[in-house]
C-alpha positions in Angstrom: 70.4 -13.8 62.9 67.1 -12.1 61.9 66.5 -10.9 58.4 66.5 -7.1 57.9 63.0 -5.7 57.3 62.5 -3.9 54.0 61.1 -0.4 54.1 58.6 0.4 51.4 59.8 3.1 49.0 56.4 4.6 48.5 55.6 5.4 52.1 53.7 8.6 52.7 56.2 11.0 54.3 54.6 14.3 53.5 53.3 15.0 57.0 56.7 16.4 58.2 58.0 18.8 55.6 60.1 21.0 57.9 62.1 18.7 60.2 63.6 21.5 62.3 60.7 23.7 63.0 59.5 21.7 66.0 61.2 22.1 69.3 62.2 19.0 71.2 60.4 18.7 74.5 63.1 18.5 77.0 63.6 19.4 80.6 64.8 22.8 81.6 68.5 22.5 82.2 71.4 24.5 83.5 73.2 25.0 86.8 73.7 27.8 89.3 70.5 29.8 88.6 70.1 32.3 91.4 67.7 35.0 92.1 70.1 37.6 90.6 68.7 39.7 87.9 70.0 38.7 84.4 72.1 41.6 83.4 75.2 42.0 81.4 76.8 43.5 78.4 73.8 44.0 76.0 76.0 44.5 73.0 77.9 41.3 73.5 74.6 39.4 74.2 73.0 40.8 71.0 76.1 39.8 68.9 75.9 36.3 70.4 72.2 35.9 69.5 72.7 37.3 66.0 75.4 34.7 65.4 73.1 32.0 66.8 70.2 33.1 64.5 72.4 33.0 61.4 73.7 29.6 62.3 70.2 28.3 62.8 69.2 29.6 59.4 72.2 28.0 57.9 71.4 24.6 59.6 67.8 24.9 58.5 68.8 25.2 54.8 71.2 22.3 55.2 68.6 20.0 56.8 66.1 20.6 54.1 68.5 18.9 51.7 69.0 15.9 54.0 66.2 13.8 52.4 62.8 12.7 53.4 61.6 11.9 56.9 61.9 8.1 57.5 58.2 7.6 58.5 58.2 3.8 58.4 61.4 3.4 60.3 60.3 5.9 63.0 56.9 4.1 63.4 58.7 0.8 63.7 61.0 2.1 66.4 58.0 3.5 68.2 56.3 0.1 68.3 59.5 -1.5 69.6 59.8 1.2 72.3 56.2 0.4 73.5 57.2 -3.2 74.1 59.4 -2.2 77.0 61.5 -5.3 77.2 63.9 -6.1 80.0 66.9 -8.4 80.7 68.0 -10.7 77.8 65.0 -9.7 75.8 66.1 -6.1 75.9 69.4 -7.0 74.3 67.6 -9.0 71.6 65.3 -6.1 70.8 68.3 -3.7 70.7 70.2 -5.9 68.3 67.2 -6.1 66.0 66.7 -2.3 66.1 70.4 -1.7 65.4 70.0 -3.9 62.2 67.0 -1.9 61.2 68.6 1.6 61.5 71.9 0.6 59.8 72.9 3.4 57.5 70.2 5.7 59.0 71.8 6.5 62.4 72.9 10.1 61.6 69.8 10.8 59.3 67.4 9.9 62.2 68.9 12.5 64.5 68.1 15.4 62.2 64.4 15.0 63.0 62.8 15.6 66.4 60.6 12.5 66.2 63.6 10.5 65.1 65.5 11.7 68.1 62.7 10.8 70.4 62.4 7.2 69.2 66.2 6.7 69.2 66.3 7.9 72.8 63.4 5.6 73.7 65.0 2.5 72.2 68.7 2.8 72.4 69.3 4.7 75.7 67.8 1.8 77.7 70.8 -0.5 77.0 74.5 0.2 77.5 75.4 -2.0 74.5 72.8 -0.3 72.3 74.1 3.2 73.2 77.7 2.1 72.6 77.0 0.6 69.2 75.0 3.5 68.1 77.7 6.0 69.0 80.3 3.8 67.4 78.4 4.0 64.1 78.0 7.8 64.4 81.8 7.9 64.9 82.2 6.8 61.2 80.3 9.8 59.9 82.0 12.9 58.6 83.1 15.5 61.2 80.9 18.1 59.6 77.8 15.9 60.0 78.6 15.2 63.7 79.2 18.8 64.4 75.8 19.6 63.0 74.3 17.1 65.3 75.9 18.8 68.3 74.3 22.1 67.5 70.8 20.5 67.5 69.3 20.3 71.0 67.3 17.1 70.4 70.3 15.3 68.8 72.7 16.5 71.5 70.4 15.2 74.2 70.4 11.8 72.7 74.2 11.7 72.4 74.5 12.9 76.0 72.1 10.2 77.3 73.9 7.5 75.4 77.2 8.5 76.9 75.7 8.4 80.4 74.2 5.0 79.7 77.6 3.6 78.8 78.8 4.2 82.4 80.9 2.8 84.0 83.3 3.2 81.2 85.4 0.4 79.9 88.6 0.3 77.8 86.5 -0.4 74.7 84.7 2.9 75.1 87.9 5.0 74.8 87.7 5.5 71.1 84.1 6.7 71.2 84.6 9.2 74.0 87.9 10.4 72.7 86.4 11.1 69.2 83.8 13.4 70.7 86.3 15.1 73.0 88.7 15.7 70.1 85.8 17.0 67.9 84.8 19.5 70.6 88.3 20.7 71.1 88.9 21.2 67.4 85.8 23.5 67.2 86.1 24.9 70.8 85.6 28.6 70.1 82.4 27.9 68.3 80.9 25.1 70.5 81.4 26.7 73.9 79.1 29.7 72.9 76.3 27.4 71.9 73.8 26.2 74.5 73.2 22.8 73.1 77.0 22.1 72.7 77.6 23.3 76.2 75.3 20.6 77.6 77.3 18.0 75.8 80.7 19.3 77.0 79.4 19.4 80.6 77.8 16.0 80.3 81.0 14.3 79.0 83.1 15.9 81.8 80.6 14.8 84.5 80.5 11.3 83.1 84.4 11.1 83.1 84.3 12.1 86.8 81.8 9.3 87.6 78.6 11.3 87.7 75.9 9.2 86.1 72.6 10.3 84.5 70.7 10.2 87.8 73.3 12.2 89.7 73.6 14.7 86.9 70.1 15.9 87.7 71.5 17.4 91.0 72.2 21.0 90.1 74.9 21.4 92.7 77.9 19.6 91.2 79.8 19.3 94.6 76.8 17.6 96.0 76.7 15.2 93.1 80.3 14.4 93.6 79.7 13.5 97.2 77.1 10.9 96.0 79.5 9.3 93.5 80.2 5.7 94.8 83.9 5.8 93.9 85.5 8.5 96.1 89.1 7.9 94.9 90.9 10.3 92.7 91.0 9.4 89.0 94.0 7.2 88.0 96.2 8.1 85.1 94.1 6.1 82.6 92.4 7.2 79.4 89.6 8.9 81.3 92.0 11.1 83.2 93.8 11.9 79.9 90.5 12.9 78.2 89.6 15.1 81.2 93.0 16.8 81.1 92.5 17.7 77.4 89.1 19.3 78.2 90.4 21.2 81.2 93.5 22.5 79.5 91.4 23.9 76.7 88.7 25.2 79.0 91.1 27.1 81.3 93.3 28.6 78.6 93.5 32.2 79.9 94.4 33.8 76.6 91.5 32.5 74.6 88.8 32.3 77.4 89.3 35.6 79.2 87.1 37.6 76.9 84.4 34.9 76.6 83.4 34.6 80.3 80.5 37.1 79.9 78.6 34.5 77.8 76.2 32.4 79.8 77.0 29.0 78.2 80.7 29.6 78.7 80.1 30.5 82.3 78.1 27.3 82.9 80.8 25.1 81.4 83.6 26.6 83.5 81.4 26.5 86.7 80.9 22.8 86.3 84.6 22.3 85.4 85.7 24.3 88.5 83.5 22.1 90.7 84.7 18.9 89.0 88.4 19.9 89.7 88.0 18.3 93.2 87.7 15.0 91.4 89.8 15.6 88.3 92.8 17.2 90.1 94.2 18.7 86.9 95.7 21.9 88.4 94.3 24.0 85.6 91.9 25.9 87.9 94.8 27.1 90.1 96.8 28.3 87.1 93.7 30.0 85.6 93.1 32.0 88.8 96.8 32.8 89.2 97.0 34.4 85.7 93.8 36.4 86.4 95.4 37.9 89.6 98.2 39.4 87.4 95.5 41.4 85.5 93.7 43.5 88.1 91.6 45.4 85.6 90.3 42.3 83.9 89.6 40.7 87.2 87.5 43.6 88.5 85.4 43.5 85.3 85.0 39.8 85.6 83.8 40.1 89.2 81.2 42.7 88.1 79.5 40.8 85.3 76.6 38.5 86.3 77.7 35.4 84.3 81.4 35.6 85.2 80.7 36.5 88.9 78.9 33.1 89.3 82.0 31.5 87.8 84.2 33.2 90.3 82.1 31.8 93.2 83.0 28.3 92.0 86.7 29.2 91.3 87.2 30.7 94.8 85.6 27.7 96.4 87.9 25.3 94.6 91.4 26.8 94.9 93.9 26.2 97.8 94.7 28.6 100.6 97.8 29.9 98.9 95.9 31.0 95.8 93.2 32.5 98.0 95.8 34.5 99.9 97.3 35.7 96.6 93.8 36.7 95.4 93.2 38.7 98.6 96.5 40.4 98.7 96.7 41.2 95.0 93.1 42.2 94.4 90.4 41.9 97.1 92.1 44.0 99.7 92.6 46.9 97.3 89.0 46.8 96.0 87.2 45.7 99.1 84.8 48.6 99.3 84.0 48.5 95.6 83.3 44.8 95.7 81.2 45.0 98.9 78.9 47.7 97.5 78.5 46.3 94.0 75.2 44.5 93.3 77.0 41.7 91.4 80.6 41.7 92.6 79.6 41.1 96.2 78.7 37.5 95.4 82.2 36.3 94.8 83.4 38.3 97.8 80.8 36.6 100.0 82.0 33.2 98.8 85.6 34.2 99.6 84.7 35.3 103.2 82.8 32.0 103.7 85.6 29.8 102.4 88.8 31.4 103.8 90.2 29.9 107.0 93.3 32.1 107.4 93.5 34.2 110.6 95.7 36.7 108.9 93.1 37.3 106.2 90.4 37.5 108.9 92.4 40.2 110.7 92.7 42.2 107.4 89.0 41.7 106.6 88.1 43.0 110.1 90.0 46.3 109.6 88.6 46.8 106.1 85.1 45.9 107.2 85.1 48.4 110.1 86.1 51.2 107.7 83.1 50.7 105.5 80.5 49.4 108.1 78.8 52.8 108.8 78.5 53.4 105.0 77.0 50.0 104.4 74.4 50.5 107.1 73.6 54.0 105.9 73.2 52.9 102.3 71.4 49.7 103.3 74.0 47.6 101.3 74.3 44.9 103.8 75.1 42.0 101.4 78.5 41.0 102.9 77.7 41.8 106.6 76.4 38.3 107.3 79.4 36.4 105.8 81.8 38.9 107.4 80.3 38.4 110.9 80.3 34.6 110.4 84.0 34.8 109.6 84.9 37.0 112.6 82.8 34.8 114.9 85.7 32.3 114.8 88.2 34.8 116.3 87.3 36.3 119.7 90.2 38.7 119.6 88.7 40.6 116.7 85.2 40.9 118.2 85.6 43.8 120.7 86.2 46.5 118.2 83.5 45.2 115.9 80.9 45.2 118.7 81.8 48.8 119.6 81.4 49.8 116.0 78.0 48.1 115.8 76.8 49.7 119.0 77.8 53.0 117.7 76.0 52.4 114.3 72.8 51.2 116.0 72.3 53.9 118.6 73.6 51.9 121.5 77.0 53.5 122.0 76.4 54.6 125.6 76.3 52.2 128.5 72.8 53.2 129.4 71.5 52.6 125.9 72.8 49.1 125.3 69.3 47.7 126.1 68.1 49.1 122.9 70.7 47.4 120.8 68.7 44.4 119.6 65.6 46.5 118.5 67.7 48.9 116.5 69.7 46.1 114.8 66.6 44.1 114.0 64.8 47.1 112.5 68.0 48.7 111.1 67.4 51.9 113.1 63.9 52.3 111.6 61.9 52.0 114.9 60.9 53.9 118.0 62.1 52.1 121.1 60.1 52.6 124.4 61.7 52.0 127.8 59.5 51.5 130.8 60.5 50.2 134.3 63.7 48.6 132.9 61.9 46.8 130.0 62.1 47.6 126.4 59.2 47.6 123.8 59.1 48.2 120.1 57.0 47.6 117.0 58.1 44.1 115.8 56.3 44.5 112.4 59.2 46.8 111.4 61.7 44.0 111.7 64.0 43.6 108.6 65.4 40.4 107.2 69.0 41.8 107.1 68.7 42.9 110.7 67.5 39.4 111.7 70.5 37.8 109.9 72.9 40.1 111.6 71.5 39.2 115.1 71.6 35.5 114.2 75.4 35.8 113.5 76.1 38.0 116.5 74.7 35.3 118.9 77.6 33.1 117.8 80.1 35.7 119.1 81.9 34.9 122.3 81.6 38.6 123.2 77.8 38.6 123.4 77.0 40.3 126.7 75.5 43.4 125.1 73.2 41.3 122.9 72.1 39.1 125.9 71.4 42.2 128.0 69.2 43.7 125.3 67.3 40.4 124.8 66.6 40.0 128.5 65.4 43.5 128.7 62.5 43.0 126.2 59.0 43.0 127.6 56.9 39.9 127.7 54.5 41.3 125.0 57.5 42.1 122.7 58.8 38.5 123.1 55.4 37.1 122.2 55.3 39.3 119.1 58.8 38.2 118.1 57.8 34.6 118.3 54.9 35.1 115.9 56.9 37.2 113.5 58.1 35.6 110.3 61.3 37.7 110.5 61.7 38.4 114.2 61.4 34.7 115.2 64.7 33.9 113.5 66.5 35.8 116.3 65.9 32.8 118.5 67.5 30.5 115.9 70.9 32.0 116.6 70.2 32.2 120.3 69.5 28.5 120.8 72.2 27.4 118.4 75.0 29.5 120.0 77.8 27.5 121.7 78.7 30.5 123.8 75.5 30.7 125.8 74.9 28.5 128.8 72.2 25.9 128.6 70.6 27.2 131.8 70.2 30.6 130.1 68.6 29.0 127.1 66.2 27.0 129.4 65.2 30.2 131.2 64.5 32.0 128.0 62.5 29.0 126.6 60.3 28.9 129.7 59.8 32.6 129.5 58.5 32.3 125.9 55.6 30.1 127.0 56.2 26.6 125.6 52.5 25.9 124.9 52.2 29.0 122.6 55.5 28.0 120.9 54.2 24.6 120.0 51.0 25.8 118.5 52.3 28.8 116.6 53.4 28.6 112.9 56.8 30.3 113.6 57.0 29.5 117.2 57.0 25.7 116.4 60.3 26.3 114.5 61.7 28.1 117.5 60.8 25.0 119.6 62.6 22.8 117.1 65.8 24.9 117.4 65.6 24.7 121.2 65.0 20.9 121.1 67.7 20.0 118.6 70.3 22.8 119.2 70.4 23.2 123.0 72.5 20.7 125.0 69.6 19.4 127.1 70.0 16.3 129.3 67.7 13.3 128.8 65.8 13.9 132.1 64.8 17.4 131.1 63.7 16.3 127.6 61.5 13.5 129.0 60.0 15.9 131.5 59.3 18.4 128.7 57.6 15.9 126.5 55.4 14.5 129.3 54.4 17.9 130.6 53.8 19.7 127.3 52.9 17.1 124.7 51.2 14.2 126.4 48.3 16.4 127.6 47.8 17.6 124.0 47.1 14.1 122.8 43.6 14.2 124.3 43.1 17.9 123.6 41.0 19.1 120.6 43.1 22.3 120.4 45.7 20.8 118.0 46.9 22.0 114.6 49.4 20.8 111.9 52.4 22.2 113.8 51.5 20.3 116.9 51.3 17.1 115.0 54.7 17.8 113.4 56.3 18.3 116.8 54.6 15.3 118.3 56.3 13.2 115.6 59.7 14.8 115.9 60.0 14.5 119.7 58.7 10.9 119.6 55.7 11.1 121.9 54.3 7.8 120.9 57.6 6.0 121.3 58.1 7.5 124.7 54.7 6.2 125.9 55.1 2.8 124.4 58.8 2.1 125.2 60.6 4.8 127.2 63.9 2.8 127.2 63.9 2.6 123.5 63.1 6.3 123.2 66.1 7.2 125.4 68.4 4.9 123.3 67.3 6.5 120.0 67.3 10.0 121.3 70.9 10.9 120.5 70.6 9.7 116.9 67.3 11.7 116.4 68.9 14.8 117.8 71.8 14.6 115.4 69.4 14.1 112.5 67.5 17.1 113.6 70.6 19.3 113.8 71.5 18.3 110.2 68.0 19.2 109.1 68.2 22.7 110.7 71.6 23.3 109.2 70.4 22.5 105.7 71.2 25.3 103.2 67.8 26.3 101.6 69.7 27.8 98.6 70.5 24.2 97.4 66.8 23.3 97.3 65.1 23.4 93.9 63.0 26.5 93.2 59.9 24.4 93.1 58.9 20.9 94.0 58.7 19.8 90.3 62.0 17.9 90.9 60.8 16.3 94.1 61.2 12.6 94.4 57.7 11.1 94.1 58.6 8.7 96.9 59.2 11.7 99.3 55.7 13.1 98.4 54.2 9.7 99.1 55.9 9.6 102.5 54.6 13.0 103.4 51.0 12.0 102.5 51.5 8.8 104.5 52.8 10.7 107.5 49.7 13.0 107.4 47.5 9.9 107.5 49.4 8.6 110.5 48.8 11.8 112.4 45.0 11.6 111.8 45.0 7.9 112.7 47.0 8.6 115.8 44.6 11.3 116.9 41.6 8.9 116.7 43.4 6.2 118.6 44.2 8.5 121.4 
């Protein structure tokens, strides 16, 4: 055993007089951030921030009496972190560092630099993380609570808990001590942002989500990536989760706190983790809310709690969904549909329900308010409602008639103008000449495009097809080049209720050469290639006629190169048999890519895997090299 190093008593430690004035440099964290404007009860938010400011001032005064900053110890740990040992050497280094910090574990975490070196040294080893937390467990509760309120210290504790995964029986006391401490001080810690990170981190870890998967903002997606798909057994991990869930979904104490953002984030994660935890607390929480209609309406209308309701609705069974619809949604459908915040949980409900009875009731309620929604341009729920009704052909006739009436195509001789009026939301002049229809595509609206995309999935789509086929050639060309109008063809080619021969006729009418070279047309081509049920012979003919001549042409751009790679031109020329064998798999991969939900992507590419970026650059080089070889 190595001898403990002595720390000189006369070290100069005057360079850090105010240990808590610095902010710990940490990544931006938090789930379910949408594009919704951050609104809410200003009085409640002000009260929350005033309490937070007083607590910070109190903590500042307490920390100033904690003693001097341990300069020599921090510098020593910095040097050990720079060594970056691995394997057995890492355990030796960790053991040595544990000896050096003995008695200073809690004191180090009161300083930003101390937290940084502790994280750099002890979160590399599961043993080091466990031993460090085990020593912190011996500290007084007041001192440990103070650490939870400090962002830098909380981050270190959270990382150590993640590093201990997968949990063993010997870890029970450590995890249980933190869970009990959180529950004892629940009403205070859930309103604090730093503490909320720790609560969510412990719950995720108990459900098998490690530190790498925790970076995925969407908790259901993270759960899908967990190696162990089985439900939690009735061991100590399940017991600790039950304690957290029982306290988190206590209706009496939590009802009035849902407007706070940290509380909402905690319950959002817990609601998503219910799929793995299977505690039954989410069901009970929603059931008690249904009994209080006034409180439920207020909760739907507040930004923070409305995001929570999106998760709650997605994670309850059909019986609770039916009770929620009968007891609340059906009576307040119009108010929810036209409210800028409450419409989000309603959209989630429409997207998640699978009951034909509910769909029938929704159809009747939707038809009543449809003219008003179009007139006021509050079309937030139209897309999800149409998507729900597209599964039930018996409910589509009345809806199509109502839509034709709202979009100036109620008469039989005016149904050719249906598509232009829907796309532009009645804000366009439609010209009819010799049986063809023309209009100004630049007036296309995003909501109109979304409505048409869903209507193509209806079984009763004759009016829409008639209107599409009546468009003039110039109008079709303009639609292809439109960032909004081009999405009309996404629904057309993806529809299962339109014959493949009709899709091929429309594709050839759109001029394939122009589609391939155009920025938005190339996406239309992708939808045709991957979504339409084309036979192998037609696909091979299409590649040889449209793409092979382009290989020697100088009139190529980025979009051409992308499609050349996706349809496999090189592989077809080198080995046609292999190309045919791999075609089915590539088509399935392409369908999954086109059905990817863009809302789950990060707002920027700062979280992008560096490996993916390298692959993209490598593919670009391949395109250029391929061009030279040809």
